[in-house]
N, C-alpha and C positions, 0 to 999 in steps of 0.2 A: 504494500499500499502506499502511495506517495507520501502521505503524511508522516507515516513512521521514520522517513528518510530525510525529514525536515531539518535545516540547519539555520536556527534563528540569527547567527551572526552575520548569515550572507544576504538578509532581507535587503539591506540598504545597498547591497553591491549588484542587485539584479538588473539588466540591462532595462526591464521596463520601468522600473522606479527612476533609475538615473536619467533616462530618457525622457522622463515624465509621461509615459504612456498610460501609466496607472499610479495612482496614490495609494499611499499607506492605509488610508481610511478605506479605500475600496477594497483592499485586499482584508481588512478586518472584517468588513460587513459580509464579504464572501464567507469568510470562515465562520462567522456567528450563524449565517444561514445553514451552512454545512452542518454544524452542532445541534441545530433543531431537527434536522432530517430524521435521524434515527439514533438509536442507541450505538449501532456499530460507528457511525461517523462521529457520535459526540465526543467520546473521550480524546481521540487524537487531534480533532477540530480546536478542542478547547485548549489542549496543549499548545497548538501552535498559536492559538489566539493570544494566550496570556504570555508567550514567550518574548514578545516585545512590548513595553509600555512607554509612554511619554513622560508619565509623572505618577506619583502616588493616589491621584484622584480615583482610579478604579478600585485600587484596594480599600481606600478609606470608605466607600460606598458600600461596602459589605458589611460595615459594623453599624449597628442601631442606634449606638451612642454619639454617632457623628452628630454634630450640629453646626449650623451656620449663624453666626452671631454678629451683631455689630459692636464693634469695639471703637474707641477713640483712639484717634491717630495724633502721634506727637513727632511724627517724622523719624522714628527711632532707626529706621533701616540707613540713613544717612550717618557716613563715617566723619563727615567734615563738621565739626562743631562750630566753626565760625559761620556757616553757613545757615545754621539753625535760628530760627526767630527767637527772640528774647521771650521768657515765659509770659510775661504781662502782654505782649502781642500775639501769642499763639491763639489761633482759632480753632476750637474744637469741631471735628467733623468725623462722621462714622465711616469706618472702613468694615468691609464684610469678611470674616475669617470663618476658616473649618477648624472646629476644636473638638476634642473628645469630652462629653460630659457624662460622669457616672462610671461605672465599670463596665468593662466588655464582658459579654456573657460568653459562656464556655463554647456554646454553639458558634457564635460570631468569630470567636478566636479561631476555632478549628477551620472554618472556612478561610479566614485571612491567612493561615498558615499554609493551608493547600494549595490556594492560589500564590501566593507570593513564592512558594517553593518552585512554581513553573516558570518564573521570570528568568531570563537568561540575558536580555539586552533591555537597559532602561536609558532613555534618551534625555530624560529630566529637563523638559520643556517647563522653565521656572515658573511655578504657581504661587502668587504671592498672598493668594487667599489661604493656603495652608499654614498655620501658626506654627511656630517652632516647637512649641510645646507637645505637639502631635507626636513628632518623631521620639521624643524623649519617653512619653508616657507608652509608646509601643515598644521602645528598647527594654523598658523596665519590665513590661508585660513578658517579654521574650526571654528574661534572664540576661539581659545584654548581649544577647547573640545576635549576629547580623540579619536585619530584619528581610534582606533577600538572600538566604542562604546558597542559592545556586547561581547567583548573579556572575556574567562572564564580562560584558562590556558595559560599562557605564560612562555616559556622555554627561557631564556635571557643570551647572553653571552656579558658581559661588556669588552671592549677592554682597556678602558682608564679611568683614574680618573676625565679625562675633560669632557667625554661625558656625556651629558643629555638626549640622545635621548629616553631612556625609560620612562621619564616623559611625553613625547608626545604621547605615545601608550597608557597606562594604564588608567583605570578608575575604578569607584566602581563596575563594573560588574565583575572585575577580582576575582576569587575563590582561584587561586593558582599562586604564582609566583615563578618560579625556577631561581635562580640569581647565576650565574656562572663568576667568575671573575680570572680565570687560566692563563690569557695571561701573556706573558712575561713583558708587560709594567707594569702591577700591582706588580709582584714580584720584578722588578729590580729598580722600582721607589724610591723615598725618602720616607721612613716609615711613618713619622708622616703626610706628606702631603697626602699620599694615604689613611691612615686609617682614617683621618678624613673626605676625599671626600667619601670614602666607606660608613660612618655613616651617612654622610649629605644626600647621594643618596638614601640610604635605607629608611632613615626616611621620605624623601619626596615621596618615592614610597609607603611607608605605608599609608600615609595620603591620598594619591589618591586612594589605593586599600588595604583597611583595613582589609584583610582577610589573608590566610595562605601564608607566606613566606619563602623559603627554599634557603638556602644558601650553595654553594658547595665550595670546594677547600679553605678553611681556614687553612693558614699554619704557622701563627706567632701569638704569645700570644697578643701582640698588638691589632691586628685585632679582636680577640676573646672579648678583654675587650669592645671595640668599640660596637660589636654586642649585648652585654650581656643585654643591656637594651632595645633593639628593642621588643617592645611589641607583635607585629604580627609574630616573628620569632616562627615558629613551628618546623622546620626541618632543621638540621646542618650537613654539612659533613666538618670533621676537619682532618688535618694530623698533627700527634703528633712526626713526625720523629725528627724536629728540635726543639722541646719544652724542655727546661730545666727542670728539677725537680722542681726548684724553681717557674716555671711559670705554673704549672700544676693544681692550684687551681684557678678557676675563676668563681665567684658567678654571679647570675643573670640567665638569659634564664628561667623566670618563667612560659612561655607557651610552652616550648619545648616537642614536643611529640615524635619526631623521631631522632636519632643521630646516624651518620655512622662515625667509628673511624678508621682511617687508619695509618699505620706507620710501618716503617723499622727498628726494634729494633737494626740492626746491624749499621745502620747509625746514630742512636741517641747516642751511646755510643762509635762508632768508633772500636769496637771489638766485637767479638762473646759473647753471653749473654747466660744464663742458665735460665731454666724454672722458677727458683726462682726469678729471675731478671725480667723476662716477667710479672709475676704475680706482683710483687711489684709495677712495672710502672703501672698497671692497678688499683693497690689499691690506688696509689697516684692520680690517675684522679678523685676518689671520684665521679664517675658517679652516684652511688645511692643516694649521698647525695644533689649533685648540681642540679640534674634533677629529682624532686619527681613525675612529671607527665609523664615520660618517659614511651611510650608503645611500641615503636620499637627499637632495638638496633642492629646495623650491626658493626662487628668488622673484620677489614681485617689486618693482621698483617705478615710482612714478618720476619721469624725468623731464625736466623744462629746460631745453637749452635750442639754441639756434642751429647747431649743426646735427646732422643726420649720421649717426655711427652704424657700422657693422655689427651684427650680433656677437661675432668674436672679440670686436675690440672692447665691449663691455664687460665680456665674462672671462677676458683673457687671465687675470690673476687665479680663476679657478681651474684651469687646465691641469695643475700639478696633481690635482685629485684623480690619479689613476685608476683607483678602486670604487669610484662612483658608480653607481647601478640604475639610478633614477635622478633625472634632471627636469625640473619644470622652470621655465622661463616665461613670466608674466610682465611684459614691459608695455606700459601705458602709451609711449610714443613712437614714432616711425623710425623704423630700422631697416637697413639693407641685409638681404640674407640671399647670396648668390650660390650658386653649385660649388664654387671655391671656398665659400663660408662654410657651407655644410660639409665639407670635406675636411676642412680643419678642424670642426667640432668633433668629427667622427674620430678622425686621427688621434686625438687625445684621449677620447673616451671610448675604448674598444669594447668596454664590459658591459656597457648600457643596456639595460633591459626595458627601460622607458625613458623615451625623450619627447619632452612636450615644450613646444616653441610657440608663444603667442605675442604678437606686436603688430602694430599698423603697418601693413607691406607699403613698398614702394615700387617704382619701375624695376628696380632690381630685386628679382625674386628668383626661387629655385625652378628649375625645369624638370621634366621627367627623369633627367640623367642623375638627379639627385637619388632618386630611388634604387638606381644600381649603385651608386655611392655608399648609400647605407647599407644595402645588402651586402655589399662585399666587407665592409668595415664594421659592422656590428652585428656578429652572428648571433647573440644571444637576445637581439632587441625583440620585445614583445609588444609594446605600443608606441605608436608614433603619431604626433599630432605636430602639423606645421600650418603657419598662417596661410599659404597660399602656393600654387603652383602655376607656372608661366602657361598661359594658354595659347601663345604663339610659339612654343617649343616644338622642335621636330620629333615625332615619336618613331623609334626605329621598329623594323618589324619582329626583332627579337632581342631581348635584354642581353646586356653583356655580362650579367653576374649571374650565377647559378641560382637555382631556386631556393628561397630562403624561407624554410618551414616554420619558424619559430613566432614570426610576428602574426599576432591575433587580432589587433585592433589598429585601424589608421583613421584620422581625420585630417581633412583640409578646411580651412574655413572658406577659401577662396579656390575654385579650380574651374574657371571658365575654359573647358575643353571645346572646341568646335566639333570634335567627333568623338563623344562620350563613349561609345562602344569601343573604338579603337584603344582609347586610354584605359578603361577599364579591363581590357583583354590584357593590354601591356603590364597593368598592375598585378594582375593574377598569375603571369607568367612570373614574374619575380616573387610574389608572395602569395602562393597557392592556398594558403590557409588563413588569409586574412579576412577580417569582417569589416567592411565600409561602416562608419559609425557616426553618430552626431553627438556632439557635446552634451552635458547636462544644462538643462534649461537656466541654471544660474549664469551661463555664460552666453555670449553673443551667438546669434544663429548664424550657420554657414551660408553660403550662396546658393542659388537656386539649382546650379549645375550639379553641386556636391550633393545636395538633397536628393536629387533625380537619380544619382548613381546609389545611394544608399537605399532609396525606395525600389530600385528595379533588382537590388541584390536578393536572392533567395537563398539563403545557406540550406544545405542538405548534409546532416549530420547522422550517422548511424545511432540507432536506439541502443 
């Protein structure tokens, strides 16, 4: 039976969800209908339905003592004490909060434990209506054991340095924790208190779930220093827009495997910068020195300058990272990318399994010859995303490179090919097992020609 082979961690990676063909809500509705069909479907369908939740709301609805109450708001969620109004100026108004009133009945608690044990993935879309006292009460009722005992993947939004709800949820079963603290409360609070609270919270979380920890939206050097000694930290997303040059060297991060660097270069300097200035900033980061185990690097740069650089000119300081397996370059401005530029990138990174380049294309763009270059130079490549392919290029009858069977996914944002059938045939001669794809709906939509190529492709795979 299909449902018995269901893997909840892969829900978010299915093509239907990534491409926006179906929503998570629609999948859940389908599973709910299946659960009501018969007793045969009920058990497996409920297990699949409860395996992925957004927050604690569905679990709280199982408890009869759950109440929606109106409470006075004193803006206690803000960590910025200076921004709070003076007591005599505060205006009381009512917030709606979910609380637990009275004792949890044995039957309700049995149901809660049953369904909580089914949860494997929690995306935790922060719900401000759930009062923090709820998590403490549930933890006490559970004997201070993890509320989700079989949880494997948790994406958590931390709203305040005072909150400890995370520690009531996670346990040794967690394989991956994505921690996001991008709220205004964190950014506007007092830096020293905030950074020590961040370190203490993640240290406690790591002791309970000693596997992979992913931290998003690090925006200040002090926070970087606090995180550098976190042994379980394997993935980091940091914003370098407001980091000064003297703060760009931070040792530690011994187990870091994946790094996302974001930055608006015009913000960091207050003026337009040159390509040389952007490249020098990458050199100062010393990514290849500080993060020797790095296998995946994402670079998102907002660049405002008069000159139009080539892609290799910008990323040249990174070419020393010979063991890099995944590189994602998101450049908000125009950049040249010729066949020669593609060849230079491939020559330095022969071990790539994923190459994603996205920038505003110019008249200098790759031709179909780049497909031959990539096939010969990157034998392990499985995913390829390029901003464009030249529609005026000559398409040979046969490729120069031998068939490359590892590539599985390919995307061009612009592929205005006059002869789509011939281009598609040539592409499949080089990459026989590739699936032309569309990017996620969170990104810009490709041109019509590439969409037609994707729509006309009908993959046939053995069952």
